C-alpha positions in Angstrom: 32.5 -16.7 -44.0 31.2 -13.3 -43.0 32.3 -11.6 -39.8 29.6 -11.3 -37.2 29.0 -8.0 -35.4 28.0 -9.8 -32.2 30.8 -12.3 -31.8 34.5 -11.7 -32.3 36.9 -14.1 -33.9 40.2 -14.9 -32.4 42.9 -17.3 -33.5 44.8 -19.4 -31.1 47.2 -22.1 -32.1 45.8 -21.9 -35.6 42.2 -22.6 -34.4 39.3 -20.2 -34.9 37.7 -19.1 -31.5 34.5 -17.2 -31.4 32.6 -15.7 -28.4 32.3 -12.8 -26.0 35.0 -11.5 -23.9 34.7 -11.5 -20.1 34.4 -7.7 -20.0 31.5 -7.8 -22.5 29.6 -10.3 -20.4 30.2 -8.3 -17.3 28.8 -5.2 -18.9 25.7 -7.0 -20.1 25.1 -8.4 -16.6 25.6 -5.0 -15.0 23.0 -3.4 -17.4 20.5 -6.2 -16.7 21.1 -5.7 -12.9 20.4 -2.0 -13.1 17.3 -2.4 -15.3 16.0 -5.1 -12.9 16.5 -2.8 -9.9 14.5 0.0 -11.7 11.7 -2.3 -12.6 11.6 -3.8 -9.1 11.3 -0.4 -7.5 8.5 0.6 -9.9 6.5 -2.6 -9.4 6.8 -2.1 -5.6 5.5 1.4 -5.8 2.5 0.2 -7.9 1.8 -2.6 -5.4 1.8 -0.1 -2.5 -0.5 2.3 -4.4 -2.9 -0.7 -4.9 -2.7 -1.4 -1.1 -3.5 2.2 -0.3 -6.5 2.2 -2.7 -7.7 -1.0 -1.0 -7.5 0.4 2.5 -9.1 3.7 1.5 -12.0 1.8 -0.1 -12.5 -0.4 2.9 -12.5 2.6 5.2 -14.9 4.7 3.1 -17.5 1.8 3.2 -17.7 2.5 7.0 -19.3 5.9 6.5 -22.7 4.7 5.3 -22.4 1.5 7.4 -22.0 3.8 10.4 -25.2 5.7 9.6 -27.2 2.5 9.3 -25.7 1.3 12.6 -26.5 4.6 14.3 -30.1 4.6 13.1 -30.6 1.0 14.2 -28.9 1.3 17.5 -31.0 4.0 19.3 -29.0 6.9 17.8 -25.7 5.7 19.2 -22.4 4.4 17.8 -21.8 2.3 20.8 -20.1 -1.0 19.8 -19.8 0.2 16.1 -16.0 -0.4 16.1 -16.5 -4.0 17.2 -19.4 -4.7 14.7 -19.2 -7.2 12.0 -19.1 -4.6 9.2 -16.0 -2.9 10.7 -14.3 -6.3 11.4 -15.0 -7.3 7.8 -13.6 -4.1 6.4 -10.5 -4.4 8.5 -10.0 -8.1 7.6 -10.0 -7.2 3.9 -7.1 -4.8 4.3 -3.7 -5.8 3.1 -1.4 -7.6 5.5 0.7 -5.3 7.7 -1.9 -2.5 7.8 -1.9 -0.6 11.0 -5.5 0.6 11.7 -7.7 2.0 14.4 -11.4 2.5 14.9 -12.4 4.6 17.9 -15.8 5.5 19.3 -16.2 8.8 21.1 -17.0 7.6 24.7 -16.8 11.1 26.1 -19.8 12.4 24.1 -22.1 9.4 24.7 -21.0 7.5 21.6 -22.1 10.2 19.2 -19.1 9.9 17.0 -16.5 7.5 15.7 -13.4 7.6 13.5 -11.3 5.0 11.7 -7.9 5.4 10.2 -5.2 3.2 8.6 -1.6 4.0 7.8 -0.7 4.3 4.1 1.9 2.2 2.4 3.3 4.7 -0.2 3.9 7.4 2.3 4.8 6.3 5.8 4.1 9.8 7.1 0.4 9.7 6.1 -2.7 7.8 7.1 -6.2 7.6 5.6 -9.0 8.7 7.9 -12.8 8.5 7.8 -15.3 9.5 10.5 -19.0 9.7 11.4 -19.3 13.2 9.9 -18.5 11.8 6.5 -15.0 13.4 6.4 -12.4 11.3 4.6 -8.9 11.9 3.4 -5.2 11.7 4.2 -3.9 12.9 7.6 -0.6 13.0 9.4 0.4 9.5 10.5 0.9 10.7 14.1 -2.8 11.5 14.4 -3.8 7.9 13.5 -3.8 6.4 16.9 -6.2 4.9 19.5 -7.3 8.5 20.6 -8.7 9.6 17.2 -12.4 10.3 17.4 -12.7 12.6 14.3 -10.6 13.3 11.2 -9.0 16.7 11.2 
């Protein structure tokens, strides 16, 4: 019988024993554990990038929706942030998203801004406003006082 590369043969009390040693099994388990950790980290990053794309897409939709609202609301953004289109956009964002939509009450509702905190970088948020500005901002600026993206 040929000797196998994978299994080792041992003799004990005249009987042939084949199999892996405990050390070999522990090494294989350790390698599988390390590879699983790497894959899990990568998959989590891809999921978070997908969530960021989702929230950015839902926020960008608000720019043209805001213009339609403004034109049909006597040139005012009053109640835009509580409108169905904004509520629908926010409801489609991933769970755990922290977001804000704020109307500029100081300037007679002539502006609005919306932002949501990103998943891949906790220090960043995505922002859109009534001027059509969109992009990443510092997370500290995404709060209930934002009326335009920097």
